C-alpha positions as CSV (number, residue, x, y, z in Angstrom):
1,M,-11.6,33.5,0.2
2,K,-12.1,29.6,0.4
3,S,-15.8,28.6,-0.2
4,K,-16.9,27.1,2.7
5,I,-17.4,23.2,2.9
6,D,-20.4,22.2,4.8
7,K,-19.0,18.9,5.9
8,S,-17.6,17.1,9.1
9,I,-14.5,15.2,9.8
10,L,-13.6,12.8,12.9
11,L,-9.8,12.8,13.7
12,L,-8.6,10.0,15.9
13,G,-5.9,11.4,18.4
14,G,-5.2,14.5,20.2
15,S,-1.4,15.2,19.5
16,S,-0.1,18.4,18.0
17,Y,0.3,16.9,14.8
18,L,-3.3,17.1,14.2
19,I,-3.3,21.1,14.4
20,P,-2.1,21.7,10.8
21,L,-5.1,19.4,9.6
22,I,-7.5,21.5,12.0
23,R,-6.0,24.6,10.6
24,V,-7.1,23.3,7.3
25,C,-10.6,22.1,8.4
26,K,-11.0,26.2,9.6
27,K,-10.0,27.7,6.4
28,Y,-12.7,25.6,4.5
29,G,-15.5,25.8,7.2
30,I,-15.3,21.8,7.9
31,K,-16.3,21.0,11.4
32,V,-14.0,19.0,13.2
33,Y,-13.9,16.7,16.1
34,T,-11.3,15.1,17.7
35,A,-11.2,11.8,20.0
36,D,-9.1,9.7,22.2
37,Y,-8.9,9.2,25.8
38,L,-6.4,11.7,27.0
39,P,-9.0,14.9,27.4
40,D,-5.6,17.5,28.0
41,N,-4.0,16.4,24.6
42,I,-3.3,19.6,23.1
43,A,-5.2,19.2,19.9
44,H,-8.7,19.0,21.5
45,K,-8.1,22.5,22.5
46,Y,-8.5,23.8,18.8
47,S,-11.3,21.3,17.4
48,D,-15.1,21.8,17.6
49,G,-15.6,19.1,19.8
50,Y,-13.8,16.2,21.9
51,F,-15.2,13.2,22.9
52,N,-13.4,10.6,25.2
53,V,-13.4,7.7,23.2
54,S,-10.4,5.2,22.7
55,V,-9.2,5.1,19.1
56,V,-8.4,1.5,19.3
57,D,-12.0,0.6,20.0
58,K,-13.4,0.1,16.6
59,E,-16.9,-0.3,17.7
60,A,-17.0,2.5,19.9
61,V,-15.4,4.8,17.3
62,L,-18.1,3.6,14.8
63,A,-20.8,4.5,17.4
64,L,-19.3,8.1,17.5
65,A,-19.1,8.9,13.9
66,K,-22.6,7.7,13.4
67,Y,-23.5,9.9,16.3
68,L,-22.0,12.7,14.7
69,N,-22.9,11.8,11.3
70,V,-19.3,12.8,10.1
71,D,-18.5,13.0,6.3
72,G,-15.1,11.8,6.8
73,I,-12.6,10.0,9.3
74,N,-8.9,10.0,9.4
75,A,-6.2,9.0,12.2
76,F,-3.2,11.3,10.8
77,A,-0.1,10.4,12.8
78,T,-2.1,8.4,15.1
79,D,-0.9,5.0,14.5
80,A,-3.2,3.5,17.2
81,G,-6.4,4.7,15.5
82,V,-5.5,3.6,11.8
83,I,-7.4,0.2,12.1
84,S,-10.4,2.1,13.5
85,M,-10.2,4.6,10.8
86,A,-10.5,1.9,8.3
87,Y,-13.3,-0.1,10.0
88,V,-15.7,2.8,10.6
89,A,-14.7,4.0,6.9
90,E,-15.8,0.6,5.4
91,K,-18.7,0.5,7.6
92,L,-19.8,4.1,6.6
93,N,-18.6,4.1,2.8
94,L,-16.3,7.2,4.0
95,P,-13.3,7.7,1.7
96,C,-10.4,5.5,2.9
97,A,-6.9,4.6,1.3
98,G,-8.3,0.8,0.8
99,S,-10.0,-1.9,2.5
100,Y,-10.1,-2.9,5.9
101,S,-8.4,-6.3,5.2
102,A,-5.8,-4.5,3.2
103,I,-5.1,-2.0,6.1
104,D,-5.1,-4.6,8.4
105,I,-2.3,-6.3,6.8
106,L,-0.2,-2.9,6.5
107,Q,-1.2,-2.5,10.6
108,T,-0.1,-5.7,11.5
109,K,3.8,-6.5,11.3
110,P,3.7,-10.2,11.0
111,K,1.1,-10.2,8.5
112,F,2.8,-7.4,6.8
113,R,6.1,-9.3,6.6
114,E,4.5,-12.3,5.4
115,F,2.8,-10.4,2.6
116,L,5.7,-9.0,1.5
117,K,7.5,-12.3,1.5
118,S,4.7,-14.0,-0.8
119,N,5.0,-11.4,-3.4
120,G,8.7,-11.2,-3.4
121,F,9.8,-8.4,-1.8
122,N,12.9,-8.1,0.2
123,T,12.3,-8.9,3.8
124,P,14.2,-10.0,6.8
125,K,13.8,-13.7,8.1
126,F,11.0,-13.1,11.0
127,K,7.8,-15.0,12.8
128,G,5.1,-13.4,15.0
129,Y,4.3,-14.8,18.4
130,K,1.7,-14.7,21.1
131,S,3.6,-17.0,23.4
132,I,7.3,-16.0,25.0
133,T,7.9,-19.8,25.7
134,C,7.3,-20.5,22.2
135,A,9.3,-18.0,20.9
136,I,12.4,-19.2,23.1
137,N,12.3,-22.8,22.2
138,E,12.5,-21.4,18.4
139,I,15.4,-18.7,19.0
140,Q,17.9,-21.3,17.2
141,D,16.3,-20.8,14.3
142,F,17.2,-16.8,13.8
143,N,20.6,-15.4,13.6
144,F,21.7,-12.7,16.2
145,P,21.2,-9.7,16.4
146,I,17.5,-9.8,16.1
147,M,14.7,-7.2,16.6
148,V,12.0,-7.8,19.0
149,K,8.6,-5.6,18.3
150,P,5.1,-5.4,19.4
151,S,2.9,-6.7,16.4
152,D,1.0,-3.5,15.8
153,S,2.6,-0.4,17.5
154,A,4.7,2.0,15.4
155,G,7.6,3.9,16.0
156,S,10.2,3.2,18.8
157,K,7.5,1.7,21.4
158,G,8.4,-1.5,22.6
159,I,11.2,-2.0,20.5
160,R,14.7,-3.8,21.6
161,K,17.6,-5.1,19.6
162,V,18.8,-8.5,21.1
163,S,22.4,-9.7,20.5
164,S,22.3,-12.9,22.7
165,I,19.6,-15.2,24.2
166,N,20.2,-13.8,27.4
167,E,18.7,-10.7,26.5
168,F,15.6,-12.3,24.7
169,Q,13.0,-13.0,27.2
170,D,13.3,-9.7,28.6
171,A,12.6,-7.9,25.2
172,C,9.7,-10.2,24.6
173,Q,8.2,-9.0,27.5
174,F,8.9,-5.5,27.0
175,A,7.3,-5.8,23.3
176,L,3.9,-7.4,24.6
177,K,3.5,-4.4,27.0
178,Y,3.2,-2.0,24.0
179,S,1.0,-4.5,21.8
180,I,-2.7,-4.1,21.7
181,K,-3.1,-7.7,20.5
182,K,-0.6,-8.9,22.7
183,E,1.5,-10.2,20.2
184,F,4.9,-9.5,19.1
185,I,7.3,-10.2,15.9
186,V,11.2,-11.2,16.0
187,E,13.0,-10.6,13.0
188,E,16.6,-10.6,12.1
189,F,18.3,-7.3,12.2
190,I,19.0,-5.4,8.9
191,E,22.2,-3.9,9.0
192,K,22.1,-0.6,7.0
193,I,24.3,1.2,4.6
194,G,24.3,5.2,5.4
195,C,21.0,6.6,6.6
196,S,17.5,4.9,6.3
197,S,14.7,7.0,5.4
198,D,11.3,7.8,7.0
199,T,9.1,9.9,5.3
200,D,5.6,10.6,4.1
201,C,4.6,10.0,0.3
202,F,1.0,10.2,-1.3
203,S,-0.6,8.0,-3.9
204,V,-3.9,9.3,-6.2
205,D,-6.1,6.8,-7.4
206,G,-3.8,3.9,-7.0
207,K,-0.6,5.6,-8.5
208,L,2.4,6.7,-6.3
209,K,2.3,10.3,-7.7
210,Y,4.5,11.8,-4.7
211,F,7.4,10.0,-3.8
212,T,10.3,11.2,-1.6
213,T,13.3,9.9,0.8
214,N,15.3,11.4,3.5
215,S,18.1,10.7,5.5
216,Q,17.0,10.0,9.2
217,Y,19.0,10.0,12.1
218,F,19.4,8.5,15.6
219,D,21.0,9.6,19.0
220,S,22.9,6.6,20.2
221,S,23.7,8.5,23.3
222,S,20.0,8.7,24.4
223,P,18.0,5.3,25.9
224,G,15.5,5.8,23.1
225,E,17.9,4.6,20.4
226,Y,15.3,3.9,17.8
227,A,13.8,7.3,18.3
228,P,14.5,9.3,15.4
229,C,16.3,12.7,16.5
230,A,16.6,14.2,13.0
231,Y,15.6,14.3,9.1
232,I,17.3,15.9,6.2
233,Y,15.8,16.0,2.6
234,P,17.0,15.0,0.0
235,S,18.0,11.9,1.0
236,L,21.6,10.6,-0.1
237,Y,19.9,7.2,-1.8
238,P,21.5,6.7,-5.3
239,E,19.4,7.3,-8.0
240,E,18.9,3.5,-8.7
241,V,17.9,3.2,-5.1
242,N,15.2,5.8,-5.3
243,V,13.8,4.3,-8.6
244,E,13.8,0.9,-7.3
245,L,11.9,2.0,-4.2
246,K,9.1,4.0,-6.1
247,S,8.5,0.8,-8.2
248,E,8.5,-1.6,-5.4
249,L,5.9,0.7,-3.4
250,Q,3.8,1.4,-6.7
251,R,3.7,-2.3,-6.8
252,L,2.6,-2.8,-3.0
253,I,0.0,-0.1,-3.7
254,L,-1.6,-2.1,-6.4
255,L,-1.3,-5.5,-4.7
256,L,-3.3,-4.3,-2.0
257,G,-5.7,-2.2,-4.0
258,L,-4.9,1.1,-2.3
259,K,-6.4,4.3,-3.8
260,T,-5.8,7.8,-2.6
261,S,-3.9,8.1,1.0
262,V,-0.9,9.9,2.4
263,Y,1.4,7.1,3.6
264,N,4.2,6.9,6.4
265,V,7.2,5.2,4.5
266,E,10.4,3.7,6.4
267,T,12.9,2.1,4.3
268,R,16.7,1.2,4.3
269,I,19.2,-0.1,2.2
270,G,20.7,-3.1,3.6
271,T,24.4,-4.1,3.6
272,D,23.3,-7.0,1.1
273,G,22.7,-4.5,-1.2
274,R,18.9,-4.8,-1.1
275,V,16.3,-2.1,-0.6
276,Y,13.8,-3.3,2.0
277,I,10.4,-1.5,2.9
278,M,10.4,-1.4,6.7
279,E,6.9,0.3,7.5
280,F,4.3,1.3,5.2
281,T,1.3,2.6,6.8
282,P,-1.5,4.8,5.5
283,R,-1.5,7.8,7.5
284,G,0.8,10.6,7.7
285,G,3.9,10.3,9.8
286,G,4.9,11.9,13.1
287,N,7.5,14.3,13.6
288,R,5.9,16.7,11.3
289,L,6.7,14.7,8.2
290,S,4.4,16.1,5.8
291,E,5.3,19.6,7.0
292,M,8.6,19.0,6.0
293,V,7.7,17.4,2.6
294,R,5.7,20.8,2.2
295,Y,8.8,22.6,2.8
296,A,11.1,20.8,1.0
297,Y,9.1,19.9,-2.3
298,G,6.0,22.6,-2.2
299,V,3.3,20.0,-1.8
300,D,0.7,20.1,0.8
301,F,-0.2,16.4,2.0
302,I,-2.1,17.9,5.0
303,E,-4.8,19.5,2.7
304,A,-5.1,17.0,0.4
305,T,-5.5,14.5,3.3
306,V,-8.5,16.6,4.9
307,L,-10.1,17.5,1.7
308,H,-10.0,13.7,0.5
309,S,-11.3,12.6,3.7
310,V,-14.6,14.5,3.6
311,G,-14.9,13.8,-0.2
312,E,-13.7,16.8,-1.6
313,D,-11.6,17.3,-4.6
314,F,-7.9,18.4,-3.9
315,N,-5.4,20.0,-6.1
316,L,-1.8,18.8,-5.2
317,S,1.0,21.1,-7.1
318,R,3.9,19.2,-8.8
319,M,6.9,18.7,-6.6
320,T,9.4,21.3,-7.1
321,P,13.4,20.2,-7.3
322,N,15.0,20.6,-3.8
323,K,18.1,22.4,-4.1
324,T,18.6,23.0,-0.7
325,L,18.6,20.7,2.5
326,W,15.8,21.0,4.4
327,T,16.6,19.8,8.1
328,E,14.6,19.0,11.3
329,I,15.9,18.4,14.2
330,I,14.0,16.5,17.2
331,L,15.2,18.6,20.2
332,H,15.3,16.2,23.2
333,S,17.9,15.2,26.1
334,P,19.9,11.9,26.5
335,K,19.1,12.5,30.4
336,S,16.2,13.6,32.6
337,G,16.5,17.0,34.2
338,V,15.6,20.5,34.8
339,F,15.2,22.3,31.1
340,E,17.7,25.2,31.0
341,G,17.6,26.0,27.5
342,I,19.2,25.2,24.2
343,E,22.4,26.2,22.6
344,I,22.7,26.9,18.8
345,D,25.7,26.4,16.6
346,E,26.3,29.7,15.1
347,K,27.3,28.4,11.9
348,I,23.6,27.7,11.4
349,S,21.9,30.0,13.4
350,N,20.8,32.3,10.4
351,F,19.5,28.7,8.7
352,I,16.5,28.4,11.4
353,I,13.0,28.7,9.6
354,E,11.1,27.5,13.0
355,L,12.0,26.7,16.5
356,D,9.5,25.3,18.6
357,L,10.1,24.5,22.0
358,L,7.3,22.6,24.1
359,V,8.9,23.3,27.6
360,K,10.1,26.2,29.6
361,T,12.9,27.0,31.4
362,G,12.9,25.5,34.8
363,E,10.3,22.6,33.7
364,E,11.3,18.7,34.1
365,V,12.3,17.1,31.1
366,E,12.5,13.3,30.6
367,A,15.5,11.3,29.0
368,F,14.6,10.8,25.2
369,S,13.4,7.1,25.6
370,S,10.8,7.6,23.1
371,A,9.3,10.2,20.1
372,N,7.0,11.6,22.9
373,K,9.6,12.8,25.2
374,M,11.2,15.4,22.7
375,V,11.1,19.1,24.1
376,G,10.6,20.4,20.6
377,T,11.6,21.1,17.1
378,A,13.8,23.3,15.0
379,I,13.3,23.6,10.9
380,L,16.2,24.8,9.3
381,N,16.7,25.4,5.4
382,I,20.4,25.5,4.6
383,T,21.0,27.3,1.4
384,D,24.9,27.5,1.6
385,I,26.2,24.6,-0.2
386,N,29.4,25.1,1.6
387,L,27.3,23.9,4.6
388,F,25.6,20.8,3.3
389,Q,28.4,18.3,4.4
390,Y,29.0,20.1,7.7
391,V,25.3,19.9,8.5
392,R,25.1,16.2,7.6
393,H,28.2,15.3,9.8
394,N,27.4,17.3,12.8
395,I,23.6,16.8,12.9
396,H,23.6,16.0,16.5
397,K,25.6,18.9,17.7
398,L,23.8,21.9,15.8
399,V,20.9,22.4,18.3
400,Q,21.6,21.1,21.7
401,V,19.3,20.8,24.8
402,R,20.8,22.0,28.2
403,V,19.6,20.2,31.3
404,K,20.7,20.3,34.9
């Protein structure tokens, strides 16, 4: 039996991705509080206390942390709360990935792109804007296609790919709708070779000790064309790309003075042959990515995150080589309708490890316009080497959602 840790932690957010962290807290006897402005979020049902506080209001979060006298704070899989997490940690001298200023750079896309450019990292041509008129006046400086994104929002929210000037103003308005700071970034689109990667990594005392990549897939038939629909570990990145990526991420960690943290990392290989760091944020990723890393490589970033957040030592085992395909499918529907069930490809049915449905037969489902419209997840461990190529080439057909 684990010895009890008489400490407390404040988790920002309330999604299902926090439940594994709450389980770790219960395992060690750590009191766990959750906070956001949505009292019906599922994680609040499992915490020791819920507080209705906006995670983007850093002063309100600081006041709550002081009131609760917590020993730690974390915004795992809650991108909107990362700035508040860093602010509170710095004010109260709690464990955190790095300084507030460093984390502000990572969480603000124009600042992050400028930091990358200034330090010799590969980055697309970009510029941040508050004014749509100013952006329109400078659009001739960019080559289409371009990406328009909120400056401070993660994932697929508010993002559009723009192929002509006729689409540009609407895309800027769309991005602003999802920006807390009412800012957006325009950047030239980096066409990729093969699959991009979106995974979690972990540093200890400033050293990137746990580096992973995966293959990330999208569903072009869904309205959320930038919402990932599947992941496969390991990635198909050539070894020299993995070596370069790990070296560049390590350099980024050192330049920013980051210490110990889990990171959600998005990367791609451009058709120009260059390796790009698209996102690097000091939190666990959504879509159960740290759980997938635990399945694929035997290291538990979730437990390490909880223990480090409250100032306790943790023990991350060595990564074990992955000789199989660990696959996560984000169950979704390209159209809205009434959920009827799922269809599973019989070739892979025996390899399903977890099947987690968030809806019941007869309930309404929405078209997959963003990650929060998913209807569940399926986790597979493909151990038959003869199926490896089949799985990669048919990822969209393995588990399908039926709606009417």
